[in-house]
Structures are given as C-alpha cells and as structure tokens.
C-alpha positions as CSV (number, residue, x, y, z in Angstrom):
1,M,58.5,120.7,38.7
2,I,61.8,119.7,37.1
3,H,64.1,117.8,39.5
4,I,67.7,116.6,39.1
5,D,68.9,113.2,40.3
6,D,72.6,113.7,41.2
7,S,73.1,110.0,41.5
8,A,72.0,109.2,38.0
9,D,74.4,108.6,35.1
10,V,72.0,110.5,32.7
11,P,73.4,113.9,31.9
12,V,71.6,116.8,33.6
13,Y,70.6,118.5,30.3
14,Q,69.0,115.1,29.2
15,Q,67.2,114.8,32.6
16,I,65.7,118.3,32.1
17,A,64.6,117.5,28.5
18,D,63.1,114.1,29.4
19,Q,61.0,115.5,32.2
20,V,59.6,118.2,30.0
21,R,58.7,115.6,27.4
22,L,57.0,113.4,29.9
23,A,55.0,116.3,31.3
24,V,53.8,117.2,27.8
25,A,53.0,113.5,27.1
26,A,51.0,113.2,30.4
27,G,49.0,116.4,29.7
28,R,50.5,118.4,32.5
29,L,52.1,120.9,30.1
30,H,50.0,122.3,27.2
31,P,50.8,124.3,24.1
32,G,51.5,127.9,25.1
33,D,52.6,127.1,28.7
34,R,55.8,128.9,29.5
35,L,58.9,127.2,30.8
36,E,61.0,128.8,33.5
37,P,63.6,131.2,32.0
38,V,67.0,129.5,31.5
39,R,68.8,131.5,34.2
40,E,66.0,131.1,36.8
41,L,65.8,127.3,36.3
42,A,69.6,127.1,36.5
43,V,69.7,128.9,39.8
44,R,66.8,126.8,41.2
45,L,68.5,123.5,40.2
46,G,72.0,124.7,41.1
47,V,73.4,124.0,37.6
48,N,75.2,126.0,35.0
49,A,72.9,128.1,32.7
50,S,74.5,126.5,29.7
51,T,73.2,123.1,30.8
52,V,69.6,124.4,30.9
53,A,70.1,126.2,27.6
54,R,71.4,122.9,26.0
55,A,68.2,121.1,27.2
56,Y,66.0,123.8,25.8
57,L,67.9,123.7,22.5
58,L,67.4,120.0,22.3
59,L,63.6,120.4,23.0
60,E,63.4,123.1,20.4
61,H,65.1,121.0,17.7
62,T,62.7,118.2,18.3
63,G,59.7,120.5,18.1
64,V,58.6,120.2,21.8
65,I,59.1,123.9,22.5
66,R,59.6,127.2,20.6
67,T,61.6,130.1,21.8
68,N,61.3,133.8,21.0
69,R,62.4,137.0,22.8
70,R,59.0,138.2,23.8
71,Q,57.4,134.9,25.1
72,G,60.6,133.1,26.1
73,S,60.4,129.3,25.9
74,V,56.8,127.9,25.5
75,I,55.4,124.5,24.8
76,A,54.8,124.0,21.1
77,S,53.6,120.4,20.8
78,T,50.8,118.4,22.5
79,G,50.5,115.0,24.1
80,E,49.0,114.0,20.7
81,D,52.4,114.4,19.1
82,P,53.4,110.9,17.8
83,A,56.8,110.8,19.5
84,L,55.4,112.0,22.9
85,S,52.4,109.8,22.6
86,A,54.7,106.8,22.1
87,L,56.7,107.8,25.1
88,H,53.6,108.0,27.3
89,E,52.3,104.8,25.9
90,S,55.6,103.0,26.4
91,R,55.7,104.0,30.1
92,L,52.1,102.9,30.7
93,R,52.7,99.6,28.9
94,G,55.8,99.0,31.1
95,I,53.8,99.6,34.3
96,M,51.0,97.3,33.2
97,E,53.4,94.6,32.0
98,R,55.2,94.5,35.4
99,A,51.9,94.1,37.3
100,L,50.8,91.3,35.0
101,I,54.1,89.5,35.1
102,E,54.1,89.6,38.9
103,A,50.5,88.2,39.0
104,L,51.3,85.4,36.6
105,A,54.5,84.6,38.5
106,L,52.5,84.2,41.7
107,G,50.2,81.6,40.0
108,Y,47.2,83.7,39.0
109,R,45.6,83.0,35.6
110,T,45.3,85.6,32.9
111,E,41.5,85.5,33.2
112,E,41.7,86.2,37.0
113,A,44.1,89.1,36.3
114,E,41.7,90.6,33.7
115,A,38.7,90.2,36.0
116,M,40.4,91.8,38.9
117,F,41.6,94.7,36.7
118,E,38.1,95.4,35.7
119,L,36.9,95.2,39.3
120,Q,39.5,97.6,40.5
121,L,38.6,100.1,37.7
122,A,35.0,100.0,38.8
123,V,36.0,100.6,42.4
124,W,38.3,103.5,41.3
125,R,35.4,105.1,39.4
126,Q,33.2,104.8,42.4
127,R,35.8,106.4,44.6
128,R,36.1,109.4,42.2
129,L,32.4,110.3,42.6
130,P,31.6,113.7,44.1
131,P,31.5,113.7,47.9
132,A,27.8,113.9,48.0
133,L,27.5,110.7,46.0
134,A,30.4,108.7,47.4
135,P,30.1,106.3,50.3
136,Q,30.7,108.0,53.6
137,R,34.0,107.2,55.3
138,P,33.5,105.8,58.9
139,L,35.1,107.8,61.6
140,S,37.6,106.2,64.0
141,P,37.1,106.3,67.7
142,D,39.0,109.0,69.6
143,R,41.1,106.3,71.4
144,A,42.0,104.3,68.3
145,L,44.5,105.0,65.6
146,R,45.3,102.8,62.6
147,F,48.5,103.4,60.6
148,A,49.5,101.6,57.4
149,G,52.5,102.4,55.2
150,S,56.2,102.2,54.7
151,H,58.6,101.2,57.5
152,D,60.8,103.8,59.0
153,L,63.0,103.8,62.1
154,A,61.9,107.4,62.9
155,L,58.4,106.1,63.0
156,E,59.4,103.4,65.6
157,A,60.7,106.2,67.8
158,L,57.4,108.1,67.3
159,W,55.3,105.2,68.3
160,A,57.3,104.8,71.4
161,R,56.6,108.4,72.4
162,V,52.9,108.1,71.5
163,R,52.5,105.1,73.7
164,Q,54.3,106.8,76.5
165,A,52.2,110.0,76.3
166,H,48.9,108.2,75.6
167,P,49.0,104.8,77.2
168,S,45.2,104.2,76.7
169,L,45.5,104.8,72.9
170,D,44.7,101.7,70.8
171,L,47.5,102.0,68.2
172,S,47.7,99.6,65.4
173,V,50.7,99.7,63.0
174,S,51.0,97.8,59.7
175,Y,54.2,98.0,57.7
176,V,52.8,97.1,54.2
177,G,54.8,99.5,52.0
178,S,54.0,103.0,50.8
179,L,51.5,102.1,48.1
180,E,49.5,99.7,50.2
181,G,49.5,102.2,53.0
182,L,48.0,104.8,50.7
183,M,45.5,102.2,49.5
184,A,44.5,101.5,53.1
185,L,43.9,105.2,53.7
186,W,41.9,105.3,50.4
187,R,39.7,102.4,51.4
188,G,39.2,103.7,54.9
189,D,41.1,100.9,56.6
190,A,43.6,103.3,58.1
191,A,43.5,106.9,59.3
192,L,47.2,107.6,58.8
193,A,49.5,106.5,56.0
194,G,53.3,106.8,55.6
195,A,54.8,107.1,52.2
196,H,58.0,107.9,50.3
197,L,57.0,107.3,46.7
198,L,59.0,108.9,43.9
199,D,57.0,110.2,41.0
200,E,59.2,109.5,38.1
201,E,57.8,112.1,35.8
202,T,58.4,115.0,38.1
203,G,61.1,113.8,40.5
204,E,58.9,114.8,43.4
205,Y,58.0,112.6,46.3
206,N,54.4,111.7,47.2
207,L,52.5,114.9,46.2
208,P,51.9,114.3,42.5
209,I,50.8,110.7,43.3
210,L,48.5,111.9,46.1
211,R,46.9,114.5,43.7
212,R,46.1,111.7,41.3
213,L,44.7,109.4,43.9
214,W,42.5,112.0,45.6
215,P,41.6,114.5,42.9
216,G,39.9,117.5,44.5
217,Q,39.7,115.9,47.9
218,P,41.4,117.6,50.9
219,L,44.5,115.8,52.3
220,C,47.0,116.9,54.9
221,V,50.6,115.9,54.2
222,V,53.1,116.3,57.0
223,T,56.8,115.7,56.5
224,L,58.2,113.3,59.0
225,A,61.8,113.7,57.9
226,E,64.2,113.6,54.9
227,R,66.5,110.6,54.9
228,Q,69.3,108.8,53.1
229,Q,68.9,105.6,51.2
230,G,71.7,103.5,50.1
231,F,73.4,100.1,50.1
232,M,73.7,98.4,53.5
233,V,76.8,96.2,53.3
234,P,79.1,94.3,55.6
235,Q,81.9,96.2,57.3
236,G,84.6,97.1,54.8
237,N,82.2,96.8,51.8
238,P,83.9,93.6,50.6
239,R,82.1,93.7,47.3
240,R,83.1,97.3,46.7
241,L,79.6,98.4,45.8
242,Q,79.3,102.0,44.7
243,T,76.7,102.2,41.9
244,W,73.4,100.6,41.0
245,R,75.1,98.5,38.3
246,D,77.3,96.9,40.8
247,L,74.3,94.8,41.9
248,T,74.8,92.7,38.8
249,Q,78.1,91.3,40.1
250,P,78.3,87.5,39.8
251,Q,77.1,85.5,42.8
252,L,76.1,88.7,44.7
253,R,73.1,88.0,46.9
254,F,70.7,91.0,47.2
255,A,68.1,91.5,50.0
256,N,65.1,93.3,48.5
257,R,62.0,95.0,49.9
258,Q,58.4,94.0,49.0
259,P,56.6,95.3,45.9
260,G,54.7,98.5,46.7
261,S,57.3,99.8,49.1
262,G,58.9,103.1,48.4
263,T,62.4,101.5,48.6
264,R,61.5,98.8,46.0
265,A,60.1,101.6,43.8
266,L,63.3,103.6,44.2
267,L,65.3,100.5,43.1
268,D,63.1,99.8,40.2
269,H,63.3,103.5,39.0
270,H,67.1,103.3,38.9
271,L,67.2,99.9,37.3
272,R,65.0,101.2,34.5
273,R,67.2,104.3,34.1
274,E,70.3,102.2,33.9
275,S,68.6,99.6,31.7
276,I,69.4,96.8,34.2
277,P,67.1,93.8,33.9
278,P,65.9,92.8,37.4
279,Q,66.4,89.2,36.7
280,T,70.2,89.8,36.6
281,I,70.1,90.6,40.3
282,A,70.1,87.5,42.5
283,G,67.5,88.1,45.3
284,Y,65.5,90.7,43.4
285,S,62.3,88.6,43.9
286,A,62.8,88.8,47.7
287,A,60.1,90.6,49.7
288,L,61.3,91.7,53.1
289,P,58.9,93.9,55.0
290,T,61.2,96.4,56.8
291,H,64.6,98.1,56.6
292,S,65.5,96.2,59.8
293,A,64.7,92.9,58.1
294,V,67.0,93.8,55.2
295,A,69.8,94.9,57.5
296,A,69.4,91.7,59.5
297,A,69.7,89.6,56.4
298,V,73.0,91.3,55.5
299,A,74.4,91.2,59.1
300,E,73.6,87.5,59.4
301,G,75.3,86.7,56.1
302,R,72.2,85.7,54.2
303,A,72.7,88.6,51.8
304,D,75.7,90.6,50.5
305,A,73.8,93.8,50.3
306,G,70.4,95.4,50.6
307,L,68.9,98.8,49.9
308,G,67.8,100.7,53.0
309,L,68.4,103.5,55.6
310,L,71.7,104.6,57.1
311,A,69.9,104.3,60.5
312,A,69.2,100.6,59.9
313,A,72.8,100.0,58.8
314,R,74.1,101.7,61.8
315,A,71.8,99.7,64.1
316,Y,73.2,96.4,62.7
317,G,76.8,97.4,62.6
318,L,76.9,97.6,58.8
319,D,78.6,100.0,56.4
320,F,76.6,102.2,54.2
321,V,76.9,103.5,50.6
322,P,74.7,106.6,50.1
323,L,72.8,106.7,46.9
324,A,69.6,108.8,47.2
325,R,67.9,111.4,49.4
326,E,64.2,111.2,49.9
327,R,61.3,112.6,51.9
328,Y,59.0,110.5,54.1
329,D,55.5,112.0,54.6
330,L,52.6,111.2,56.9
331,V,49.3,111.4,55.0
332,L,45.8,111.9,56.4
333,H,42.4,113.2,55.4
334,G,42.1,116.9,55.8
335,E,39.0,116.8,58.0
336,D,40.9,114.6,60.5
337,R,43.7,117.1,61.0
338,D,42.4,118.5,64.2
339,R,40.8,115.4,65.6
340,A,42.3,113.4,68.5
341,P,44.4,111.3,68.4
342,L,45.9,112.4,65.1
343,R,46.2,116.0,66.4
344,D,48.2,114.7,69.4
345,L,50.4,112.5,67.2
346,L,51.3,115.3,64.8
347,D,52.2,117.6,67.8
348,L,54.6,114.9,69.0
349,A,56.2,114.6,65.6
350,R,56.8,118.3,65.6
351,S,58.4,118.4,69.0
352,A,62.0,119.3,69.4
353,E,62.5,116.3,71.7
354,F,61.3,113.8,69.1
355,Q,63.4,115.5,66.3
356,A,66.5,115.3,68.5
357,V,65.9,111.5,68.9
358,V,65.5,111.1,65.1
359,T,68.7,113.0,64.4
360,E,70.6,110.7,66.7
361,L,69.5,107.7,64.6
362,G,71.7,108.9,61.8
363,G,70.9,109.7,58.1
364,Y,68.0,111.9,58.9
365,D,67.5,115.6,58.2
366,V,64.7,117.1,60.4
367,R,64.9,120.7,59.1
368,Q,61.6,120.2,57.2
369,S,60.0,117.9,59.8
370,G,56.5,119.0,60.7
371,R,56.1,121.0,57.5
372,E,52.4,120.7,56.6
373,I,50.9,120.9,53.1
374,V,47.2,120.9,52.4
375,L,46.2,119.4,49.1
C-alpha cells in the first residue's frame, strides 16, 4: 500500500513512484497488476490528482508501468529489470553492510560474523518448515506472562492495571526493542511482543514485516495506540531543532535508542532519506533502552536532544518537536488469543478506563486502540 510521509523533504509524487518501484523490485507487484486509478489514489492519500498523475507519468516514462484507457495503469516491468534489480540489491546491500559494520565495531571477527550468519540462516529455514515438521512451541502456564518488545509509556500504564487486576500473575517485562521482541516471540521466549517497526517499502507499520517473519502462520495483532514521535529538547528548544538535518549541528549531543528498537529504525530511515551520515551525529552510537532513559539524559543535561515520545518529554518537563506519527502493536500467536492470561490483558487494553489513562499521558491517539487484525 502506498503511504505518504508528510515529514519527508522528498516530493509526494517521488514518494509514490519510489514505492511502486520498490514493490516491483521486491516481487510484490508483477507485470499485469493494476495500480489504483489516479483519482482514487489521490483521494485515499489526500493529495491532488495531478500529483498522482505526475508520479504515474514518471513511472511510464521509465518503463515501470504502461497506461491505456481500458486497463488503466498496470505494471509493465518485472523485478528482473536491471534498474529495479539494482535498486533492490542496493537496499539489501545497505542492510547487510550496516549489520556487518556494527558487529565489527563491537569487536567480532569477520569469520565469526560469517559463521553466525550461516547459523541464523539455518535456524530461519527450520522455522519456516510446515507446522507438522516444525518443533512444537511450549505453552506458557496460565499464571505466567512474558513480554518482550519496545518500550512505551502506555504499556507501563497497562502493566500497572494488569498487576492490580491479577495480583497472582507472574508478569515478566523485557524492553529489548521492537525487533528483539519479535525475535523473542519467534523463538518462543515470550508470549507477547510489542513493536512499532516501519516497513520502508510500503510505509506501513509492523504488518508487512510480520507477514515475512511468519509466512502462513496465524498471528493476532492488536493496536495498543497511535503515538507521536519527535525531538525531546530542553525547555525553549535552545538549539532550535526542527528537522532531521538539524541533528548535524556542531557540538550537538544526541541521545539515541538501542539498535533494533523501532525508534532507532525510524531515525535510520530518515537519515537515509536525507542522505545524512550517522557518524556526523554526536551520540548516534548510544544505546539507551527506553524513552524515559532518553528523556532523563536530556533533562539532566547529558544530551541536547533525543528522539522519543511526547509523553516522555512531558513527564520530564521537556519541550517536544513533533516529527512522525506511528502505530504501536501488540503481537501474539493466533492460537493464544483466547487463552488466559493474554485474553485478560487484551480485555484490559480495550477498556475505556485504560484508554482514558493513555490519553492523559499526551501524544497518544486511542481511536484505533483494541483494533484486532488476524494474519
């Protein structure tokens, strides 16, 4: 699905064209697939029809689509097209390069990185076996619940209500970032994960990534809330930060989240779009585990800015510069949906009382809270 990032400096027509190209390169769109009519897509995105028409014209001139009156706009090229293949390969190479550089920077040898990559590929292939051949996932006791995922202040409020309503529940919470949380769910180390991972190809949060990690396996995805992310800065915003590029100001100290967190992924996404080298940002290599830790670093003068939630900024008396809106989801295996204690937790998350508490935190939109999608 095409998505527009209002905070990006890239023109809207270019965003539309780029997302179509990436979808073709990734094999999600095939020759003959129809694109949405210009006017329908314009209405859905809330943009002028001429903007969509300009994107389609650009795609037609480069041979990605063809347009006629009977069929409308359809995909003309395949992922094997040299230009699109190069785009797909470049994106994959960047992903692998970042992972390798991070491993080498932490002191691992290239031989160790290669061996671990092969091991993880083998584990991944095993996990993709049909259910009858795959190892059975152990069930958690009814009075135990293990959560792993990204930190969120609304979650803190949810845990408080869960412990109050179910005092005998053995609740374990690990804030390890969105990606590590999904990996814990994938390995069977957690029954519930929390994530807000942006899929750069589609502009959608979580769902495309979940479909790739669990192909053909039932998952239940429940929206906790939509929320604002932005710069948390001292009162008065003394550095006058407004855009992502402002992070490159001389002597500016930035408090960053850990690799694998959705907030770190959001930052990296915009740095790539703006062609900003991470090494130009002092503090980029920091790895703070929560929004509260980042807010504390700014409030205590150890950093001039950090990326995080309005609720965290408000809790620490900081000012806030909004930059992005995202969706935070709770993820669990489909067969666990109606089992205690997950059933009870999801009921609490849907309650009007809990949603009123979340609204009071600031920066949250609970209109979609409790919405359930079965993959």
